[in-house]
Residue, then its C-alpha position, 0 to 999 in steps of 0.5 A: x820590036x813592036x813594029x816588027x811584031x805588028x808587021x809579022x802579025x799582019x803577014x800571018x793573018x793575011x796569009x791563008x796558009x799560015x792562018x789555016x796552019x795556026x787553026x790546025x795547030x790549035x785544033x790538035x793542041x787542044x784535043x791532045x792536051x785534053x786527053x789524060x796522060x798526053x801532056x803539052x810536052x808530049x803533044x809538042x814532041x809528037x807533032x814536032x816532026x810535022x814542022x821539019x820541012x817548013x821554014x823557021x817562021x812557018x814552023x813557029x806559027x804551027x808549034x806555038x799554036x800547038x803549045x798554047x792551045x795544049x795548055x788550055x786543053x789540059x783543063x778540059x779533062x781536069x774539069x770534066x773528068x777530075x784528071x788533069x790533062x797537063x801538069x799545069x791543070x792539076x789545081x784546076x780540078x780542085x774547083x772545076x770538077x765540083x762545078x761540073x758535078x753541079x751541072x756547071x761544067x760549061x761555065x767552069x770551062x769558059x772561066x778557064x778559057x777566058x783566064x787562060x787567054x788573059x794570062x797568055x796575053x800578059x805573059x806575052x807582053x811581059x816577054x816582049x818587055x823583059x826579053x830586051x833587058x835580059x839580052x842587054x845584060x847577057x851581052x856581057x856574058x862570056x864562057x864562065x857566065x854561060x857555064x854557070x848559067x847552064x849549072x844554074x838551070x840544071x840545079x833549079x831543075x834538080x831542086x824542083x823535080x818531084x822527089x829528092x834533089x839528089x835524085x834530080x842531080x843523078x838523072x841530070x848527070x846521066x843526061x849530061x853524059x848522054x850529051x857527050x856521046x858522039x864527036x867532041x865539038x872541040x877536038x873532033x874525037x869520037x866518044x862513047x860510040x861503042x863501035x856503032x855508027x848511029x851513035x857517032x852523031x850523038x843522041x838526038x833530042x827529039x827521039x829521046x823526048x818522044x820516048x821519054x815523055x810520049x811513049x812512057x806515058x802511053x805505057x803508064x796509060x796501058x797499065x792503068x786503064x780501067x775496065x769501064x771508061x768514065x762517062x763525062x757530064x753533059x755540057x749545056x750552058x757555056x757562057x756565064x753571067x757577065x758580072x761573074x766574069x768581071x768579078x775575076x779580074x783581080x784573080x786573073x791579074x795576080x795569077x798572070x804575074x805569078x805565072x810569068x815570073x815563076x815560069x821565067x825561072x828555069x825548070x820551075x814549071x807551071x805546076x809550081x806557078x798554079x799551086x802558088x796562085x791557088x794558095x794566094x787566092x785562098x789566102x786573100x779570100x774572105x771565104x776560104x772554106x769555099x775553095x775545093x767546092x766550086x769556087x770560080x776564083x780557084x779556077x781563074x787564078x791557076x788557069x791564068x798562071x798556067x798560060x802566063x807560064x808560056x811567055x815566062x818560060x820563053x824568056x830564058x829559052x830565047x835570051x840565054x838558051x836555057x829552057x824554062x821548062x820541058x815544053x820550051x826544051x822541045x821548042x829549043x830543039x825545033x830552033x836547033x833543027x832549023x839552024x837557029x841558036x837560042x841566046x843573045x845573038x838570036x835577037x841580033x841576027x834574026x830579029x824578024x824571026x823573034x817577032x814571028x815567035x811573038x806574033x805566033x804566040x799572040x795568034x795562038x792565044x786568040x785562036x784558042x779563045x775562039x775555037x776553044x768554045x766551039x770545040x768543047x762539045x766535040x772534045x767531050x765526045x772524043x774523051x768518051x771514046x775508048x782510051x785504048x784506040x787513042x793510045x794506039x794512035x799515039x804510038x803510031x805517031x811516036x814511031x813515025x815522028x821519030x823516024x821522020x827526023x833523019x829518016x833513020x830507023x835507029x832513031x826509032x830504036x832510041x825512042x823505044x829505048x827511052x820510052x822504056x827508060x821513062x817508064x822505069x823512072x816512073x816505077x822507081x820514082x825518078x824524075x824524067x825531065x832532068x834527063x832531057x835538060x842534061x842532054x840540052x845543057x850538057x854540051x853548053x856546060x862542057x864547051x864553056x867550062x873547057x873554054x874558060x879553063x883554056x882562057x885561064x890556063x887551067x885556073x878555076x879562079x876565073x869563075x870567082x873573079x867574075x861577079x855574075x858567075x860568082x853569084x850564080x855559083x853561090x846561088x847554086x850551092x845554096x839551092x843544093x845544100x838547102x835540103x840538107x840544112x833543112x833536114x839538120x834543122x828539123x832533126x835539131x828541133x825534134x831533139x830539142x822538143x824531146x829534151x824539153 
């Protein structure tokens, strides 16, 4: 694998078009990630149609550049505006913004960029080392294991979604039902088309994602724009003292490992990883009272974890076909559009493509380090521009991107519909991500569940007879029932205290 990695790395760096494409991806990813309200997921969803007419390897060069750079871009607005551009930057603002108010915003951004670079490289290395092990284990998977793996992904997403686990389950179930629209993959019978032609091919993931994560965010932005735009602090010095950078290596390493392994858990996401990394640094610090006042370790550890999550989230997506987070769900859609099915056989049938994914991520991390420093002052000027103009531009991209998938106006209607759905979910405090995950994993669950029951002649015991499927089933039950046990235990403890 390392030989293929270096070969594909050389191909990209010696090809002027691919190198330029990576730079363009880093440029747009960093800028859009830095704009508050435009998350990495939304950035990928909007720019995904650009890759439709590319070959799979070229598409990965562009999308990986957008993916990795947008993760760092979110820290720019978090540090300078106290508004995280992406969910993974939500902790960075706690110490980044106090540094910016002290006139050290340039230093804070450089700490974030260096930490992101090291975290991303460690995440990539662990991806390359762990993926073959997961593949070896998953080659023994059959339909019962894949069915339980799909349920495991949906369960973890429901558990980690904001709000109650029950709400996550309900939204995930709606996503599964959406995945059933169109022709049945096993019987070729039409389902839930309601006599309309455009529903016969099912709901496409891309317009749903663009609407759910893109248009809905713009609608939120329009309803929350303030009369006066916030002026950002000036950036003067960028390069901090070398000894200060070197003092962060332990924090960066800890954050990188947290980010990779938490990112590898389906649906855990970067927000959980950065919160754990920050809490761990605060616990280990000799001066925990400095956190929240401009402590540089409060920037380095979360940012390392944030970018390491990129490599971690790719592990379940590429090896099992289960997205690690919403961003890898968009990447998974890109693979499916190009005729590639993520999972164990991707490594067997397309090892060259897998090496391109690795090398594209490496180049994206490297280019983000170089151009991130160059672009910071330009991005500050962009963030000072009127927000309404930026939002209208994004709406145009949402519409054109949804139409470009299949050249169908119906996909634009689907995008607008799910944009409204996403906004309504925001108003009633329902999580959005389970809907997209349900659409992706629903067909996987349905097909493997039905195939398992056909093999066992209708006996559900097939899921209990195989160790891996049994373990995943028990684990899912524990995760789903844990909030109820926790609530009952809390009520019992409260009653006991009152009795005393």
